[in-house]
C-alpha positions, 0 to 999 in steps of 0.5 A, a space after each residue: 546449453 552452456 550456462 557459464 563458469 559461475 555455476 557448478 555442475 550441481 547448480 546447472 542440474 538444479 536450475 534445469 530441474 526447477 524449470 522442468 517442474 514448472 513445465 510439468 505443472 503447466 503441461 495440461 495447457 501447453 500447445 507446441 508453440 507455447 513450449 517453444 516460447 517458454 523454453 526460449 525465454 528460459 534459455 535466454 534468461 539463464 544465459 543473461 543472468 549467468 554471472 549473477 547471484 542473489 544476496 542469499 548466494 544462490 544463482 539469480 536465475 532461480 528468482 525468475 523461475 520462481 516468479 514464473 511459477 507464482 504467475 502460473 500456479 498462484 495467479 493463474 496466468 498463461 504461457 505468454 506471462 510465464 515467458 515474460 516472468 522468466 525475462 522480467 529482469 534481463 533488460 534491467 540487469 543484463 546487457 540484453 536490450 528491448 530491441 533484442 527482446 523484440 527481435 527474438 520474441 516480437 512486440 507482445 512480449 516486448 511491451 510486457 517486459 518493457 513495463 516490468 523494467 524499472 527506469 534506467 536511472 539516466 535521469 538525475 535524482 534532483 530532476 524528480 520529486 520522488 524516483 520511487 514514484 516515477 517507477 510506480 508510475 511506469 508500472 501502473 501506466 501499463 495497466 491499460 496496455 496489458 494488465 499482465 504487467 501488474 500481475 507479474 509485478 505482484 509475483 515478483 514482489 511476492 518472491 522478493 518478500 518471501 526471500 527478504 531475510 537475505 537483505 539488510 534491515 534498512 532495505 527490508 524497511 523500504 521494500 515493505 513500505 513500497 509494498 504497503 503503499 502501492 502493491 498491497 492495495 493493487 493486489 486487493 483491487 486485482 482480487 489477489 486476496 491470498 497475495 494481499 494477505 501474504 504481503 501484509 503479513 510479511 510487511 508486519 513481520 518487517 516493521 513490527 516483529 515484536 507484535 508479529 511474534 506475539 500474535 504468532 506465539 498466541 496462535 501457536 499456543 491455541 492451535 490444537 484447541 482451535 482445530 478441535 473447536 472448528 471440527 466441533 463447529 462444522 460437525 452439525 453443519 455437515 449432516 445438514 449440508 449432505 441432505 442438499 445433494 450437491 458436492 461441497 467442501 468445508 474449510 476452517 481457518 483463522 484470520 491473518 496475522 496482519 488482520 489480527 494486528 490491525 484490530 489490536 492497533 486500530 481498536 486498542 484491544 488485546 488479542 484475547 478480546 478478538 472474538 471473530 478469529 475463527 472463520 469457516 468457508 463452505 464451497 459448493 460445486 453447482 451450475 452457474 444458474 443455481 449458485 445464488 439459490 444454493 448459497 442462500 439455502 446453505 445460509 438458511 441451514 447455518 442460521 438454523 443450527 447457530 444464532 446469526 448476528 444480523 448486522 454482520 450479514 454481507 451479501 456480495 453475491 447479489 452485489 459483487 465487489 468492485 473487483 469481482 469478488 462474490 461471496 455470502 458472509 455471515 457471523 454466527 455465535 458458535 459453541 461456547 459463545 464464540 463468534 465465527 464468520 462463515 463464508 459461502 461461495 461456489 467453486 467459480 466464486 472461490 477461484 475468482 476470490 483466490 486468483 482475482 483478475 485472471 480467474 475473472 476473465 476465465 469466467 467472463 460472460 458466465 454472469 452479468 458482472 463482466 464489466 467490473 474491471 472494464 469500468 475500473 480500467 476506464 477510470 485508470 485511462 482517464 487518470 492517465 489522460 490527465 496531465 499531472 505536475 509530477 509522478 507523486 500527484 499521479 500515484 496519489 490519484 491512482 491510489 484512490 482507485 485501489 480502495 478497500 471499502 466500497 459504497 453502492 449508490 444509484 442514479 435517478 434511473 436506478 443504475 448502480 455505481 460503486 465508489 470508495 467509502 468516504 466519496 462525496 456527492 461531487 465525486 459521484 458527479 465526476 463518476 457519471 461523466 467528466 462534463 457532469 462534474 465540471 458543470 455541477 451546480 447543485 446535488 440532490 441525495 434522496 431528493 434533498 439538496 446537500 452540500 457538494 462535499 456530502 459523504 455518500 452512504 450505501 443505497 443513496 440515490 444521487 441527482 446532479 443538477 448542472 449549469 453550463 456556466 459552472 466551472 471547477 475551482 480550488 475549493 472543489 479539491 477539498 470536497 473530493 477524494 477519488 483520483 478521477 475527480 481530483 485529476 479532472 479538477 486539477 486539469 480544468 484549473 490548469 487550463 484556466 491558469 494556462 489562459 491567465 499565464 499567457 501574459 507571463 509567458 510572453 514577458 518571459 519570452 521577451 526577456 530570454 530573447 533579449 538575452 539571446 538564449 533559447 526559450 525552450 532550453 531555459 524555461 525549466 531551469 528558471 522555473 525550478 530556480 524560482 520554486 515552481 513545479 511546472 511551467 504553467 505555475 511559473 507563467 501564472 505566477 508572473 501574470 499574477 505578480 507572485 514573482 517578477 521578471 526582475 527576480 531572475 537575477 544573479 546568473 551567468 550564461 554558459 553554452 546558451 543556458 542560464 546558470 544561477 549562482 548558488 547560495 552557499 547557505 541554502 539547502 538543496 530541496 532534493 539531495 544529490 547525493 544525500 551525504 552532501 546535504 548531511 554534511 551541511 547540517 553536521 555539528 562539530 561534536 562527535 559525542 553520542 549522548 543520544 546513543 543513536 548511530 546514523 549510517 554508523 556515525 554518532 547522530 549528535 554529529 548532525 541536527 536531529 530530533 526524535 519524531 513526535 509522530 511516533 515517539 521512539 524509545 531506546 530499543 525500538 527499531 528506527 530509521 532516520 529521515 532527512 527533512 528539508 528544513 529540520 535536519 534528521 528525524 528519527 522514526 520508529 519503523 512501525 510509525 504511522 508515517 513510515 510507509 509514506 516516507 519510505 515508499 516515496 522518499 526512500 532516497 532521503 532515508 538513512 540507517 539508524 540504530 541504538 547502541 549501548 546502555 541508556 545514560 542518565 539523560 535518556 528519558 523517554 516519555 510515552 503514553 499508555 492506553 489502559 482499559 478495563 473494568 471500572 471498579 471506582 476510585 480503587 482503579 486509580 490507586 491500583 494503577 498509580 501504586 503499581 507504577 510509582 511505588 512498586 516499579 518506581 516509574 515517574 508519571 508525567 500525565 494521567 487522565 481517566 474516564 469511566 462509563 457504564 462499568 468500563 474505564 479508559 485511562 491515558 497515562 504518560 510515563 518516563 522510561 529509560 528504554 524499551 525493556 523497561 516499557 515492556 516490563 511496565 506493560 506486563 505489570 499493568 496487564 496483570 492487575 485485576 480488572 485490566 483488559 488491555 494496556 497498549 502503547 500509543 503514538 501520542 507525542 509530547 513536547 
């Protein structure tokens, strides 16, 4: 089989060897027709990609082969998905078309490959609010057609992240942001816990490598001690477990790096203060009808050996999570007083926990939870059926269906519903049925009337009282968080706006008829010019006198289409290309007093400022975001807003970096959150003495609060750069009684 002149003989052998390894791994499940399908997909992919190489320099075909391997080995998909994984980039990156794929492989493979192919770029950037959102929408919309599209996309993203070091930093940031924004929560919802964790770990390494390296270093330093401790913890349990007479495995592990990082960031604590870094998993091999009984027996054994913490018992065996996850979790106090989480599950539960959706369908019918994904996909269908103004609205509605934490509530008849944590009584009404939501007049929780915006808790019983004359209004959007409720409310409001807007539409039709130009060809041009996102909004605005027909002015008619004369001073809302918009905010000076380069040019050439949401300091990893009204904003890559900006508006993001040494004007104010033992007035003296006298740091603000032997202080200081900031943090951490010193994102004017 010819591969092409760009491959050496050694590469040809290496490519085939890699594919043969995949076939050998799949051998137990392959039928003759499966081998033929996968071989054909391989041959087509190798030939299609023969002139392509990855950023690392290796033949591109290694990527689809590895994606196919991940699909089979790590996700548990079958031959059809493996073939589609091999073909997932051919339509997007090579001359091969979907018609070619359909001719060779038939409709089933074609639907999946089409779902995996990004939008072709024929649309203009200024026609959509976010090109990234349009691509997200295409992938997510295929979930209800064939879930394998999303699963293969997970494998594709995972391999791209595993090999991301070959990409430049600014591209790494965008890929990480997209991953955190949509792929990580989607992996969670599809039950792919290992992939979700790896996504989070790699994204942390990209966005905050300093914290990632610090945690990795501390985990490495304590590796031997940790291994010995886990063995010490497991030893007395094994002796008891063997008496049960069932096959079992005991695994010891630590929390993921990203999970530890989240605790450090969210709780404002140091690594050493995280007690539950250890986790033990006990997996039993028993018949399905005896799983629950044995899991609870093991729980009893564990709590006989070690003291449990009752409030940390989580029973996902009796009530599985919304994505099918089943396991019994408890936290106990192990040797030396350390907290250890223990997870108890069967081999079936473990496979579902490891491989999620694919494993769930393998075991469908074994237990009574077979509808968990059916219900979820029904919700997705309803969101897809609702007409969204743009892809951003769709993606935001969809994301609420990827919730991490869940609440279990009940109907008056005792039927359980799983909803996102934070969902309201009105969300529940729409969860029951769209019509129930539309006509919800009052809601009772546990037999008491509550506001519609009441947040539901585990175990609540909810009764919805309806009135056929009730209908949604704009205030309802503030009372709900689920995508289903939001899309249905917006849909109802659009219907109402559509009715009101008929008068505006008729007036516009008359105007265009008088101009002797086609209505359909020009209405969207006018809508965009007047600042409306949709025709419905335009018609409504005309009917309500928000705008008038007379406002349609300063135009020419060319080829039957209305062309508005441009205001030279106005900035385009969406740049195309971005550099043109940059030129509009360019300043005459090229003196880079800020020590920042944007796209290799001095930042002082443009109107720019440091983002107040994350307070960058010289030495932080940064990027530049071109706003529509305030010029460039410089953000830290670890900024809390970075994921949203990079994932949805990556086309407005530019590479930024610090250069040179800080000058006398480079003063950055940052806030430190200091916690420790409250030893009275001496704490303030020790902190101020260390900062002002020993380190020569200017203190801008200082507040401290002590309670019950513990204190928390917030100190605003002026530093020259990141190195000086790190020195300050290290020095304060060494003071007696100080438990943690953490930089916050608080902004100062």
